[in-house]
C-alpha positions as CSV (number, residue, x, y, z in Angstrom):
1,X,136.5,90.3,110.9
2,X,133.0,88.6,110.3
3,X,131.8,87.8,106.6
4,X,128.1,86.9,106.6
5,X,126.3,84.9,103.9
6,X,122.5,84.5,104.1
7,X,120.5,82.2,102.2
8,X,119.6,78.5,102.5
9,X,122.8,75.6,101.6
10,X,121.9,75.4,98.1
11,X,124.3,75.1,95.2
12,X,122.8,78.2,93.4
13,X,123.7,80.3,96.5
14,X,127.4,79.5,95.7
15,X,128.7,78.9,99.6
16,X,131.3,76.3,98.3
17,X,132.9,79.3,96.5
18,X,132.7,81.6,99.4
19,X,134.7,78.5,101.5
20,X,137.1,79.0,98.4
21,X,137.1,83.0,98.8
22,X,137.8,82.1,102.6
23,X,141.0,80.1,102.1
24,X,142.5,82.8,99.5
25,X,141.5,85.2,102.3
26,X,143.3,83.3,104.8
27,X,146.5,82.8,102.6
28,X,146.5,86.5,101.7
29,X,145.6,88.3,104.8
30,X,146.7,88.4,108.5
31,X,143.5,89.6,109.8
32,X,141.5,86.6,111.4
33,X,138.1,86.1,109.7
34,X,135.3,84.2,110.4
35,X,132.3,83.6,107.4
36,X,129.0,82.9,109.1
37,X,126.6,81.0,107.1
38,X,123.1,81.7,107.9
39,X,120.1,79.8,106.6
40,X,120.5,76.3,107.1
41,X,120.0,73.2,104.9
42,X,117.4,72.3,102.5
43,X,116.2,68.5,103.0
44,X,116.3,68.0,99.0
45,X,119.5,69.0,99.0
46,X,121.4,66.9,101.3
47,X,124.4,66.1,98.9
48,X,125.4,69.6,98.5
49,X,125.2,70.8,102.4
50,X,127.6,67.4,102.7
51,X,129.6,68.9,100.4
52,X,129.9,71.9,102.0
53,X,130.7,70.7,105.3
54,X,133.5,68.4,103.7
55,X,135.1,71.1,101.6
56,X,134.9,73.0,105.3
57,X,137.3,70.2,106.5
58,X,139.1,69.5,103.4
59,X,140.2,73.6,103.5
60,X,141.0,73.5,106.9
61,X,138.2,75.8,107.7
62,X,136.3,74.1,110.4
63,X,137.5,76.7,113.0
64,X,136.5,79.8,110.6
65,X,132.9,79.0,109.6
66,X,129.8,79.3,111.5
67,X,126.8,76.9,109.8
68,X,123.5,78.4,111.3
69,X,120.4,77.0,110.8
70,X,117.2,79.1,110.0
71,X,117.4,81.9,112.9
72,X,114.7,84.2,114.4
73,X,114.5,87.4,113.2
74,X,116.4,89.1,116.3
75,X,119.1,86.4,115.4
76,X,119.5,87.4,111.8
77,X,119.5,91.2,113.3
78,X,122.4,90.1,115.4
79,X,124.4,88.1,112.3
80,X,124.0,91.6,110.7
81,X,125.1,93.6,113.5
82,X,128.4,91.7,113.9
83,X,128.8,91.1,110.1
84,X,131.8,93.3,108.5
85,X,130.7,92.3,105.1
86,X,127.7,90.7,103.8
87,X,129.0,88.2,100.5
88,X,126.8,87.0,98.2
89,X,128.1,85.0,95.4
90,X,124.7,83.2,93.7
91,X,124.7,82.2,90.6
92,X,121.3,83.4,90.1
93,X,119.3,85.6,92.2
94,X,115.9,87.1,91.5
95,X,115.3,89.8,94.3
96,X,118.1,89.2,96.7
97,X,116.9,90.2,100.3
98,X,120.0,89.9,102.2
99,X,121.6,92.8,100.2
100,X,118.6,95.0,101.1
101,X,118.8,94.0,104.6
102,X,122.5,94.6,104.6
103,X,122.2,98.2,103.1
104,X,119.4,99.2,105.2
105,X,121.8,98.3,108.2
106,X,124.9,99.9,106.1
107,X,126.6,97.0,105.7
108,X,129.1,96.7,103.0
109,X,128.2,94.0,100.2
110,X,130.9,92.5,97.8
111,X,128.7,90.1,95.3
112,X,129.1,88.7,92.0
113,X,127.5,91.1,89.0
114,X,124.9,87.9,88.2
115,X,121.2,88.0,87.2
116,X,119.4,90.2,89.7
117,X,122.2,91.3,91.9
118,X,123.3,94.4,90.1
119,X,119.8,95.8,90.0
120,X,119.2,95.0,93.7
121,X,122.6,96.1,94.9
122,X,122.7,99.5,92.4
123,X,125.8,101.6,93.9
124,X,125.2,99.8,97.2
125,X,128.3,97.8,97.6
126,X,131.0,96.0,95.3
127,X,130.2,93.9,92.3
128,X,132.6,92.0,90.9
129,X,132.4,90.8,87.3
130,X,132.8,87.2,88.0
131,X,134.0,84.6,90.9
132,X,137.6,84.6,91.5
133,X,138.6,83.4,95.3
134,X,141.6,85.9,95.5
135,X,140.1,88.8,93.9
136,X,136.8,88.2,96.1
137,X,138.9,87.8,99.1
138,X,140.7,91.0,98.3
139,X,137.5,92.7,97.5
140,X,135.7,91.8,100.8
141,X,139.2,93.2,102.9
142,X,139.3,96.1,101.8
143,X,135.4,96.4,102.3
144,X,136.0,95.1,105.9
145,X,139.0,97.1,106.6
146,X,139.2,100.4,104.8
147,X,137.4,103.1,106.8
148,X,137.0,105.8,103.7
149,X,135.6,102.7,101.3
150,X,133.2,101.7,104.4
151,X,131.6,105.2,104.9
152,X,131.9,105.7,101.1
153,X,129.8,102.5,100.7
154,X,127.5,103.6,103.4
155,X,126.7,107.0,101.8
156,X,125.7,105.3,98.6
157,X,123.6,102.8,100.2
158,X,121.5,105.4,102.1
159,X,120.4,106.6,98.4
160,X,119.9,102.9,96.9
161,X,117.5,102.5,100.1
162,X,115.4,105.3,98.8
163,X,114.5,103.1,95.9
164,X,112.8,101.0,98.5
165,X,110.6,103.1,100.3
166,X,107.1,102.3,100.3
167,X,105.6,104.9,98.4
168,X,108.2,104.6,95.6
169,X,107.4,101.2,95.4
170,X,103.5,101.6,95.0
171,X,104.0,104.3,92.6
172,X,106.2,101.9,90.5
173,X,103.8,99.4,90.8
174,X,100.8,100.9,89.9
175,X,102.6,102.2,86.8
176,X,103.5,98.7,85.9
177,X,100.0,97.6,85.9
178,X,99.1,100.5,84.0
179,X,101.5,99.5,81.3
180,X,100.3,95.6,81.4
181,X,96.6,96.7,80.9
182,X,97.7,99.0,78.2
183,X,99.3,96.2,76.5
184,X,96.5,93.8,77.1
185,X,94.3,96.3,75.7
186,X,96.8,96.5,72.6
187,X,97.9,99.9,73.3
188,X,101.6,101.0,74.7
């Protein structure tokens, strides 16, 4: 089973937490699992990148983790195609594009309900109130292996993706601009 995380190796993206989740998975479930961390390192955060690599070794996950640098659009698409679940453990996100990418490809998402993640995901996946490695692993395992849950999530994702249709986004943006103009002129 393939778990996918998309984003540069940065402390707030929570890749170190996903490694703890992977170790918990391996202790609890028999299905072989692989965690693909796609996005590469940020040269400003070399210490974090090094710490992630050390944690992979310390947890005995060398054969279970793929670290992929920046990839082409086609390669990223292939990672999503191969993924059973997108996992998101970020401490903060503005608008989490990988969530929308996963929903557009009907890949279940398991995420921690922090900052804008709940608004981006809506009902299109499993939101956990906080990060606990065994609980996160159990949710990801269920999303990867329960056919009925996968079908339910996929149906909800189809509905959630309607929010991102260009015509709806344009209307919402125009309404926002009108509210801003009215606020600036002193009216609401």
